[in-house]
N, C-alpha and C positions, 0 to 999 in steps of 0.2 A: 625471595621465595624460589626454591630450586624447581627445576623442571619435574623432578620426581613428585613433588608436592602438587604441582599443577595437574599432572596426570591423575593423581589420586583424587583431587578435587573434582576434575571434570568427569571422571568415571563415576564417582559417588553421586554427583548431582544428576547425571543422565540416568543412572540406574534408579535413583530415588524417584525421578519423574516418571519413569516407565512403570514403576510399581504403584505410584500414587496418582497417576493420571485419571483413573476412573473415579477416584474419591474426589479429586479437585473439580471434576465436571459436575458433581452434585452439590458442591459448596459455592458460596458467593465469592469465589476466588478464581483468578486466572493464573496460568503458568508464569506469565510475565511478572506478577507480583512476587512470586517465589524467586525468580531470577534477579529481580531488582533488589530484593532483600539480601541475597547472596553477594551481589556486587557491592552493596552499601556496607555490608559487614567486612568485606575484603579491602575496601577503599580507604581513603584518608580519613573518612568519618568513622571508620571502624578500626580494624586491625592494622591498616596501613600496608597491607601486602600487595595491593593492586595500585601501583604508583603510576597514575595516569592523570593528565591535566588537560582540560578542554582547550586551552590556548597553546601551551607548549607542545602538546601532542595532537594538534588539530589535523595534521596530515594523516596520521594513523586512524583517528576517529572518522575522518571523511571517507577513507577507503573501506573501512569495515562497514559503516552504515550504508555506503553506496552499494556494496555487494548485496547486503540484506534487502535493500529496497528493490534492486533489479530483479532478484529472484521472486520477490513477492509480487511485483507488478506483472511479471510474465505469468505467474500462477493466477492472478486475478483475471487477466485476459483470457486464459484458458477456461475459466469457470463460466464466463459470460457467453452463453450460446445464442442469445438473440442477435440477429443482424443489426448493423448500425442504422438501417433505415426504419426499424420498428419504433413505434411511438414510445415504448417503455424507456428508450434512451433519453427522452426529454428531461426526465427528473434528474438523473445523474449529471447530465450536461448543465442543467440550470444550477445544480449544487456546485459543480466544479468550476463554473465560470461566474455566474451572477452572485451566488452566495459567497464564493471565495473572494471576489472583488470587494463586496460589501464588508466582509470580515477584515480584509487588509485595510480598507478605509477607516473602519471603526477603531482598529488597533492603532493605526497611525495617529488618529485623533487623540486617543488616550495617551499615546506616547508623547505627543507634543504638549498637550495640555496638562496631563497628570504626571508624567515622568520627566518632563523638561528636556526631551531629546530633540536634536535637530531633525528637520523634516526627513532627510535621507535615512537616518538611523531609525526613525519611527516607521517609515515605509518598509525598511529592511526587517524590522521586528515583526511587522504584520505579515510579510511574505514568508518569514521563517515559521510562524505559528499558524498560518491559515490552512495549510494542507492537512487533511485527515490522513491517518496512517494506514498503509496497506499491510504492514507487517503485524501489527498488534491487534488489528480489528477482525481477526478471523471468526470470532464468535458472533459477529453481527453481519458477516458476509454470506453470500449464497453458499449453501451446504453441498450442492452438487450441480453439475451443468444444467440439469432440468429444472432447477429451482426457479420459479417465476414470481416469487413473492416480491411485491413492489418495494417494500422496505429494504430487504436484503440486497436486491438488485441495485437499488439506488445508492446504498452505502458502498457497495463493492465498486460500482462504476465511478462514483465520486473519488474514492481513494485511488483508483487507477489513473484517472485523468489529472487530478489536481496536483499530484507530485511533479508533473511536468509543467502544467500551466502556471504554477507559482514562480517558476524560474525567471520569467521576464521581470517580475516585480522585485525579485532579489537583485537582479542586475540594475533595475531602476534605482533602488535604494543605494547600491554601491556607487552608481554613477553620480547621484546627487552628493555623495560624500567624496567624490573625486577619485574613486578606485576603479571606475569602468568608463569607457568612452561611450557617451550617449549620442554623439554627433551634434552638429549645429541645430538648435531648436528641437533636439531629441529625435531627429530623422532616423539616425542609425538604430536607436532603440526601437522605434516604431516599425521600421522596415525589416530590420534583421532580427533583433531579439524577440519581437512579438510576432509579426506576420510570418516571416520566412521560417524561423526556427520551430515554431509550433506546427505549421503546415508540413514542412519537410520532415520533421520528426515522425509525425503520424503516417505520412505517405511512404517514407522509406521503410519503416518497420512493417507496415502492412504488406508492401511489395515483397520484402525479403521473406516474411512469414509464408506468403502464398508460394513463392518460388521454391523455397526449401521444402515445404510440405508437399507440394506436387511432385517435386523431383523424387523424394523418398517414396511416395506412393506409386509413382511410375515404375521405379526399380523393383518395388515389392510385388506389385500386381503383375507386371509383364515379365520380369526376369527372376523373381524369387530372390532378389539380392537386397542388401542394405537392411537386413533383419537383425533385430537386437540392438543393444547399445543405445536405447532411447534416452538414456541419461546423457550420452555424448550429444545427441541431437538437441536436447533441451539446453544444455550449457553452451553448445556451439551457436545455437540461434540467438540466445541472449547476448553472447559476446559479439556476434556478427552484427546484430541490429544496433547494439549500443555503439560499437566502434564505427560502423558506417555513418550513423547519425552524427557522431562527434566530428568525423572527417569532413562532413559537409556543413558543419557549424549549425546543426539542428539539435533538438533536445533528445538525448538518449533515453530518458525515462519514458517519454511518450512513444518512442520507437519500440522499445521493448514491450510495452503494454499492447501496442498495435500488432506486434508480431504474434503475441499470444492470442489476440482476437482473430487474426488471420488464420492461424493454425486451427482454431476451433471452427472458424467459418468453413473450412474445407470439409470437416466432418458434418456440419449442418447441411451444406450443399449436397453431399452424398446422400443424406437421408431424404432431402427434398426430391432428389432425382430418382429415388427408388420407385418402381412401378406401383407398389401398393404398400400399405402400412406394415403388412407381415414381412415384406422383404426389406424394410428399412433397417439399416444397421443401428444398433443400440448405442446411444451416447454414454451409457452407464454400464459398460461391460465390467464384469467381475473378473479381474485378472489374477487375483491372489490364488495361489494353489495350483495354477495351471502348469502342466508339464511343459518342458521346453519344446517338445514336438507339437503339442496342441497350441502353444502360444505362437509358434512359427506358422502353423496352419491358419490361425485367425489373422495373423499379421499380414499374410500374403493373399488372403481371400479378397476378391474384388469388391465385395459388398461391405465386409467388416474391417478392412484395412484402415480406412479413415478413423473410425471410432477407436480402433485399437491404438493407433498412433497417438491420438489426442489423449486417451485415457492413460496410456503408459507414461507419456511425458508429464501429464498432470500429477500422477502418483509420485513420480520421482521428485518433481519440483516441490510438492507439499512436504516431503521428507527433508529436503534441503532447507526449505523455509523454516521448519521447526528448529533445525540446528542453528541457522542464522539468527533466529530469535534468541536462543540461549546466549550466543556470543555477544550480540549487540546490547542486550538488556543487562547482562552482567557488567559489560563495559560501561554502560550508562550509570549503573549503580556506583561503579568505581569513580565516575566523574563527579558525583555529588560531593560537595565540600562546603564546610562552613564558610570558607573564604568567599564563595560566590553567592551566599544567601543574602537577600535584600529585603528590607522592610517593605519596599514597594510591592513585592510579590504577594503580600498579605491581602492587598485590595485588588491588585491587577489580575491575579489568577481567578478569583471568584467572578470578577467582571467578565473575563474571557468566556468562562464556561456557563455562567448563569444569565448573562445578558447579551454579549456580542454574538456568540454562536447561535443562540435561539433567535435573536432578531434577524440575523443574516439568513437563516434558513426560512423563516416565515416570510420575509420580504422576497427572497429568491424564488419561493414556491407559490407566490400569490396566483390564484386562478388555476392551480394544478388539481389533478384528480386524487391526490394523496389524501387519506383520511386524517382527521384531527389527531388520532393516536399515532399514525405513521409519521406525521410531521413532528409531533412531540418527541418521538424516539429519534428521528433524524437530527433534531435540534440538540438532543442530549448526547448522542454518540458521535460527537465530533472529536474522536480520539486523536490526541497529539502523540507523536512518538519518534520513530527512527528517521522519518523524512525531515522533521524539524531539526534533529541532531545533525543530519547531513548538511542541510542548508546553513546552519550555524557554523559548522566546521569549514564549509566552502567559503563563507564570507570572511572568516578569520584568516584563511589561507590566501585570500585575494586582497589583502591590504587594509583590512578593517583596523582602525586605530586601537591601540591596546586598552585605553580607558573605556571606549565603547564596547570593545570585545568582552571585557570583564562584565560589564553591565548587562549586555544582551545574553551572555552565557548564563549568568545567574537567573535571569527571568525565563529563558528557554528551558534550561535543565529542570528548574523548579516546576514549570508548567507541565513538562513531559512526565516527571515523576508523580505529580499529583494526578494527572490524567490516568496513568497506569493504575494507580490505586483506586480512585473513585469510580472510574469506568469499569475496572476489573471487578470491584465489589458489586456493582449494580447490574452488570450485564446478564448474569445468570437469572436472577429473579425477574428482571424486566422482560427479558426475551421469553421466559416461561409464561409470564402473564400474556404476552403478545400472542404466543403460539396457541394458548388455551382459547383466547378470543377468536383467533382464526378458525380453530376447530369448531367452536360453538356456532360461528357464523356459517360455516360450511354445512353443519348438521341442520341448521335452521332453513337453509336453502334447499336441501334435498327433498323435503315433503312438498315444497312449492313446485319444484321441478317435476315431481311425480304427477302433480295435477295438471 
């Protein structure tokens, strides 16, 4: 397929989505379903124009999915305005740690007993499929930084955290297969891959986010410099946090998420330090349509500069995130092939979505304040996507045996494709029902509050 045809295809697809976006929001469809269908039609299962293979082209798939996840994690961090010390972080932490560990264990059990996989491969499969996706889950994530809904906040925080916290288990699976050094009695895995890499990733990303954010604000407030090019700031901080984390053998995904949280924390701290509510800078500034002179005035205003910086960076990242979604989901569609389809997927995928994810969420959230409806929706919206594709490609590129690579590729790609379709079809009606229930509950409480 010539480059001319690729330009025509990309241009036509993007313009179609721009024109049909408002229609799709009213239908039980997501943009990811459209992109997946386009990729499937172009791939080996369709016209054969998108010649890409999950094993032969693992390095390419790893880099494309890696970039998409990085941008999405930074965006998720910028959306979460609540400080880490607030109680609302308990739910996403329990989902990303407890529920994810249970998910990995249950998938590993199914892998050993039902799929006949060796223990290392079963754990690896669990770690690949356990993380929920930050790229494809935008419809169930917080809608704006001030959104304090427990369901949306928990799903956003979970997706931000567990794409990094799954990495130790990926390495554990590879280690048990002889493709990674675990150390004598697993000491290296425990000390380095688990404790150090998780803690250092979060700490380094948070520190860099604070340092870069405060430097930019100092230059803007005190010297009227470093104004504009917030897109460079976003991409630069993502690359810096990720690179620094990798340099110290920490997890870059967690570092990028923490950097986004830190940048948003600067804006939150500025609001808390304002002398009264009227002087507090808004975290939801409307930047569209501002003249360059007005934008520069707000960007250098001592009170509004933090909110402007956070909002400008978030707006740019959301646009890049959408473009990344197009690229990676079309690529995913092209990866789907009859060669990798497995009869085991017919029972394994329903088990994953209808039993393992719900059981993991309910066990992980025992005793929490989440309502029954919220727990049910958290259990259902365990969307698998780009993160799983990344970890699959990472494992293939780090010495996974060809026979195991083919088997895990078939199960992973099938699970991700099914997730895109079933969660994409169900997200609009289910979230509408949930929002209507929230509205009715709020209206019922207003008369009580009046009395």
